[in-house]
N, C-alpha and C positions, 0 to 999 in steps of 0.2 A: 222306431217305426212299428206300427201295429198292423198286422195283416188280417183281413177277413176274406175267407175264400168260400166259394160255392161251386164245387166241382171244377168247371173249366173257366169260370170268370171270377175275378177278384178285384178288390179295391185296396189301394195303399193309402194309409192315413199317416201323416207325418206330424209329430208334435214337437215343437221347438220350445225349450224352456231356457230363458236367459237369466242367469243368476249373477248378481253383482258381487264382486269380491268385497269382503268387509273392509271398511276404511281403516287405515292405520291411525294410530294415536296422533302422529304428527299432522296428518291430513285434517283430523277432527279439530285439533288445537289451532292449526293455521286458520281454519274457517271461523272458529270461535273468537280468536284474537282479532281477526279482521272485523268481525261483527262488533266487538267491543270498542275497537279503535275508531270505527266509522259509524257508530250507532246512530240511527236516525237519518243517515244520509244515503246508505247503499241502495235503498228502495227508490230514491228520487231519480227521475229520468235525467239522463245526461251526466250523472255524478260518476266520477272515477276515483277509486282509492289510490291511484298511482300519483300521489302528490306528497309534497312536504307538508308537515303539520300546518294547520291554519292558525295555530295559537301564537299570534304575533307578540313579539317582545320576550318570548321565552328563551330565545337563543338556542333552541333545539334543532337538531338536524334530522329528527325523526321523519322517515319517508316510507311511503308505500303501504300496501295492505296491512302489514303487521307493524308498521312504524319503526323500522330498524334505524338506529342511530349510527353515526359514523365518526364520532369524536374520539379523542385519544383513549378514553376509558370504556369505549363501546365493545360489545361482543364481536363486531366485525373487525375492529382493530386488534382485538385479542387473538382472533383466528389468524389474521395476517402476520402477526409477529410470532406465531407459533406457540402462543400461550395455552391453546387447547386444540386438540385434533378432533374435528367433527366429521372427518371423512371426505373432505372436499377433493375434487379432481384438480389436476394441474390447471385446467382451463378455468375452473371456478375460482381458484386461488388467484390466478392472474387477473381475473375480472374484479375481484375484491380490491386488489392492490392498485390496478391501473385505471379502474373505472369508478367503482362505488365510493371508495374512500376519497379520491380527488373531488368527486362531485359533492360529497358531504362537506369537504373542506371549504368548497366555494359557498355552500349553503351557510356555513358558519361565518364566513367572511362577509358575504353579502346578504342583505335581507333587512326589511324594515327601514330604520333610519340610516343603515349602512349602505343601502342600495344607491349606486352612483346615478347621476342624472341621466335619464333616458334608459336606464338599465344597461348601460354600456361600460365595461371596464376600461377606464382611461389609459391603463398601461398596455392592455393587449387588444383592445377594440372588440373584445368578445361580448356578445349579448348575454348577460348574466341574469336577466330578469327571471329566467326559468328556475333560478335557485331561491327565489323569494318565497315567503310563506305562501303555501298553496300552489307552488310551482311544480311542474311535472319533470324537471331535471332532464328533459329531452330523452326520456326513456324509450327505447325501441322494443320490438317484440322479443329480441334476443336478450335484452337487458331484463325484461320481465321474467323470462324463463330462468335465467341465472338467479335472480332475486328469489323466486319461489323455491327453487331447488335448494339453495343455500339456507333460506329461512327454515325450511322443514328439517334440514340437517341440524341446524342450531336448536330448534325446538326439541328434536329427538334427543340430542346430547344433553340439554338442560333437564329434560324429563327423567332421563336415566340418572343423571347426577342427583336429582331430587329423590331417587329411589322409588319413582313411580307415585310419589305423594303429590296429589294435585295442588294442595295448598302451598307446599314448599316450592313447587314449580312456578306457580303464579307469582309468589313473592320474589323469586329469583328473576323471573322474566320482567315483571312490572317494576321491581325495585321499591315496592311499598308493601307494608303489612296489611292484613285484612282490616284492621282498625283504621288505617289511613285511607283505604280505598275500597270499602265494602261492596260498592256497586260493581266494580270491575270483577271482583272475585265471584260475586253472585251470578253475573252474566256468563262468565266462562264456565263455571260449574253447571249452570243451568243448561247451556248449550250442549255440553258433553253428556249430561244426563238425558236430555231429549234424544240425542243420537243413540245412546245405549238402550233406550226403551223401545226403539223401533223394532218391530217384529221381523224376523227373517222369514224368507219364503221356504216352505217345505216342499221340495221338488216331488217327493213321493205322493204328497197330497194332490198336487197339480196333475200328476200322471194318472192317479186313480180317477180323478174327476173327469179327465179327458177320455179315459178308457170307457167310462160309463156312458159317454156321449157318442161313441163310435157307432156308425150305421150298422144295422144288422146285415149279415151276409146276403147277397142277392139270391133270390129264389126262396127265401124263408118268409 
């Protein structure tokens, strides 16, 4: 607060400066990966990234903003069986085991030519059409929160395992070399570079500018 005073009368000027905390590397990478996986679609009205891959016939269970898979050799399965510790809470681990992996299993079982007539599992009577390519898996708000939190922990773990090397991280995450998928590498690296180039706000500069605009004391 900056005070200007003229004997018995004064004004109070309040300057509020809101500074955004720097985004973590996992936040940046989560956004960049989502952009790469859903490139050309995120800007379209009504499009949601909370879907199984639309690549029909691939047999992939990839789902959601960063297209996490849930097969036996997936990162999520590795976390569930204790192959790697990414710092999940007990609630997150339970969600992986009891919710995400079972859904991924249904996506691998049903989809494309394997989808039963009418999208109904003849054995259970369950509507499994949501597990088809492009399906939303019936994700709720809580599911989305769990997915995002766990995804960022996975990203952080893989980035550290790569020694902070962006190229090594992308290869580990993507499962392909730069030569095999150059566009993916370029997109991720480009997004991170853009984020790093954004200028931070200098609060002292804002304060000085604000002070220069303060009204002169009354009576002067």
